N, C-alpha and C positions, 0 to 999 in steps of 0.2 A: 192715724194711719189704718185704722180700719176700712176703709174707703179707700185705700192702697191693695189693703193684700185682698177684697173685695171682685178688684173687677175681673179674673177670670171666671169668678162663677156670676159675673153680668153679662160676659159676653153670651157664655153660653145658656143664660135666660130668652137670649133673642136670639137664637140662633140654629142652635139644635134641629128647632122643628121646620127647619125651610126645604128649601129642596137639591137634588144631585147633583153637582157635577158633571156639565156635558161635553164632549170637545180639550180643547188644547188649551193653552192658558202659560204664558212668561212672566215670573215674577219673580223682583227682587228684596229683596231683606232691606227694611227699612226702621232706623232706631229714632225711635221715641227719646228724646233727649232732656235731662236737665240741667239746664248751661245757669242757670240762678241764682240756684241756693244752695252751688257748694265752692271750693277755691278751683275747682274744673269742673267740665262739663262732664256729665255722666250719664252713661245711657240707662233708661231706667225700663223703659220695656222696649220688646221687637216686634213686629210684623211685617208679613208680605205685605205687596201691590204688583200687583202689574204693572208691568214697565211706562207702561205709557201715562200712566197716574202722576199728579203730584201732590205731594205731602205738604204742609203746614202744621205748628205748632207745637206743642210740645206740654213739659212742668211749668205750673204758674204760680212761684213763693209772691203774696199780695197779700197785704194784709185788711181786712176789711172788719172794725170796729164797733162795725151797725150792731152787733145780736143776728144776723139772717146770709140771709145768701150762701154767697161762695165760702168753702172751704179753705186753710192751705197748708200746705197744698195741692193745688187740685190741675187738673190733666182735663188741658182744651187742645186736640190731635182732628187733623181731617185728612181724606185719603182722598182727591175725586179725580173721577175720569174725565176723560178730554170732551166727552160734551156739557162739561161745565155744571152739570145734576146730577149724577151716578154716584155715590160717595158711602163711605163708612169714616161715624161718627165718632171718639169716643167723647162721652159728653161732661161735666166736671161733677162733681161733688156739692151738693147746695144740700142748707139745714135751713128750714122754718117752722112759725110755728104760731102758739096762739093762748088767748085766756079767756074768759066766760064774764069773769067780773074784772077786767080793766085792756084799759085798747097800750098797744105793742109798744114799745121807742122808738128813735131812731127813725121814723117811718116805716118802719117794717108792716109788714100787713095781715092781718088777720089772718092764719090758714088753721082751721080748726078737725081735717079731715083727717078722720082716721083712723084709713082702707087703703090700698094704693087704689081701687077704684076711684074713689073717691077723689082722692089727691091729682092722681096722671093729668086726667081735664085740665084743672088748674093750672100743673107745675107747662103741661105742650101750649096754653094757649098764652107764654108767656113768652114765649119761641116763634108763632108757627099762628097766623092769622086766616080764621075764614078754612080752619077744619071743617072737612067733610067726608061722607062712609066711614065714622067713626067704630070699634071697634076694641073690647078691649077684653084681654085674654088671662087669667089667674097664672102664677109659675109657681104655685108654693115650693114644687121640686128643689129650686133653687134659692129656697132662703131657708134650709134646713139646720144646713152650719150655722149663720145665725142667728137659729131661733133653739139651739141646742141651748144659749146663753139667756132664752128668753124666759119669763118672771112676770109674779104677780106679789105686788106687797101689798100689808094694808099700813092705812094709812089713822097717824092718832084722830083723827074725824070720825072716821068710821067710815071711809073711802078704800079705795084701793091705786097703786099707779102700777101700769101693766107696761113691760117693756116685749115690743113683739118684732120680730123682719117680716114684710111679705115681697116678694116677686110679680114680676107680670109684666103684659109686652102690648104696646097699643101700634093697629096698623089704621090705616088715615087716608086724606088726600085734602092741595093745597095747593092753592095759584101762587108761584112767584115768577114775575118778570112776565106776565101773561100765561105761564108752559104750569102744564100739571104737576104737581111731585109726587110719585106713593112711597109713602112714608111705614116704617116702622121704629120703636123705638122701645129696649127691654131697657128697666128701673130695679135694681135693689132696694129696699126703703126700710129704716130700722124706724120705728112706731111708738112714744114715749107718751104716756093716754096717765093720767090724773085725773079721777073723779071722786067727789067730798058730797055728803047730805048737801041737800036746797041746791044743787046744781052747776056747784062751782066745779070746774073740769079746767084742764091745761094739757094743750095738745106739742110735741117738741116730733118734726119729721126728718128724718137725713138719710137724703138719698145717698147712697153711697157709692153711685158712678152711675153712665150706663153708654148704653151701641143706640146708637141712629144708625138706620140702609136706607136708605135713599134711591128711587131709580123714576125716568122719566115718564110718562102716561106710555101706557101700554104692556112696560116694563115690571119685574119682579124684584122690589128687592130683594128680597132673600137668596135672590143668585150672588149676591155679593157677603156669601153665609160660609162660602170659603176661604174668603181673604179676612175678615174676623173671626176664624175659627183661629188665628197661627198667631191672635195680639196675646203675647207674655210676657210676664213681670220678669225682670230683671231680679229674684232672691236677692243677691246684696243690695242690691238697692233700695226696698224694701224695707231689710234692716238696719237699710245706712239711716231710711228716714225717721225710722221708730226710735232709736239710737239715740238721734240728734235731739229728737221735739223731747224725748224723756231726758236727756240730758239740760234742756231749758230748762222744762220745769223742776229741774230737781237744783241748779241759780236761781230762781224763783222762789224758792220754796228757802230757800237759805239767805231771803234776805233784801233781795235787787230784782225788785218793783220794778224798775223801767223798762219798759219793752225795747228799747233800743238799745240801751245796755247788758239785757238777756241777750241778746241779739248777736250783740258783738264778744262776747266774752266767748257763747258758744262758738262762733262763726272761726273764733281765734283755739279754738281743741278741734277742728275739721282733719286735720290731717289726722289726729291719733286716730278720729271713730273714725278714719274713711277706713285706718292699718288696722283695727283693733275688731272691723265689724264687717266690712266690703266680702274679701277675700274670703273669713271664713263660714258668712251667711252661704258663700258662692257653695263647699265644700259640700257642708251639712244638707244640702238643700233634701227634701221630703222626700226619696223614686218612690215610695206608694203611695204618696199624692202626686206624682207628678205623673204617673202612669194611668191614675184616674180621672186626672186632670184631661190624658191627652184624649181618652177613649170617649169622655163628655165633650169635649173638641172635633174626632174625628179626626185627627191627625198621627202621623204614624212617626218612628224616629229611623230619620233612612242616612245608611252612610253612604261616604263617597268611596269608591273601592283606591282610586287614585293616592288620595290625605288619609284614608284614615275618619276623618270627621265626619258629626254625624249634626242634624237639624233636624228640626221638626217642621214637616211637610204637611198640606193634604191632604187627604189618601186618594189614590191613582193606582191607577195600573202598573204606568208607570213613569218616570220619576225622572227628568237630568239633570245633572250640571253642568253648564254652558262654559268657556273660558271663561267669558266680560263677567263671572259671577252671580249670574239669574240662574233659573231656577223652570227649568219649562217639565209641567205633568200633564197628564192628556188619560184617558176614562178610558184610550185602549190600551194592549198591553203591545202590539208594537207597533207602535209608534218609534220613531227614528225621525229628529230632527232634521239631519244631513239631506235625508228621506225629502224631508215634509219644507226644504229650503232654510230653513232654523239657523244653515252654519253648522261646520266640523266641528271635533273636537270635543263632541258633548261625553258624558262619561256616566252611564247610567244606576243610580242609585237604587243601592239595597237596604232592602229591610230588617 
């Protein structure tokens, strides 16, 4: 569950250093849904994207028994612009590792990277061919929360087990269908490194999640930070998945070792888990933490004067709620959608 709770930090690690928004844009709110894990579809995350962008993907529950690769559950979600290249993607969580003294099982590759700067090129080459103009920037400030649990523990053999987190972003170019793509990828990863005398070492790397911004040649992927900034977990959903996984673990500890049986028994308790956890977590959402998250993501809480409803939107001089449920925001404090030909009936939002 740590990887779900850390997505806001992962987003921030990629986007806060980007370019400022200029002009006007019309956005729609999209729910990133979990349609697989429970007895009903549940909104897991929300994000605002331009109205002419298409979205696909969501939360995926797929058991991976290989011991490496994708976690469960994981997010694989993309919003793509009309040009087919511009995109904001939430990439999945993954776990990898290796040992200096034995081969991995189930065909898993040996991954002995002990820093994100070392791991990032290996990670990217699994998805992108012909990477060029590569540059890596460490972002330690976005691993600070995880590193509150960092530790160094001596082993019985006179060695050490170190657990720590690192955050960083990579910028690069690659070619897709004859077109040059410019991309920025931000990751947060947790490392567990065991070193013992004699050169014996074991490494595990857990990518808690990541964000990719893509633009065509001549474009700057950082301009899509405005949309990625609005990616926000639904607190009730995060608490729900955590409670569900804890319930599965408790069932296993009672001696039910068959994974399918554990899943069926936990599924039978879903309605009670939702009733107990989901709504309560929404009410208990830490407002101080929420305010800090908004500051990092460059968003504000805006209020619709007609309905009193609140929504987090990118910071702008003028934000308008339109009758069709979309939002227009502008860097011009005097912007008026009616005068701009965007339709009548808009309501100017207030911070």
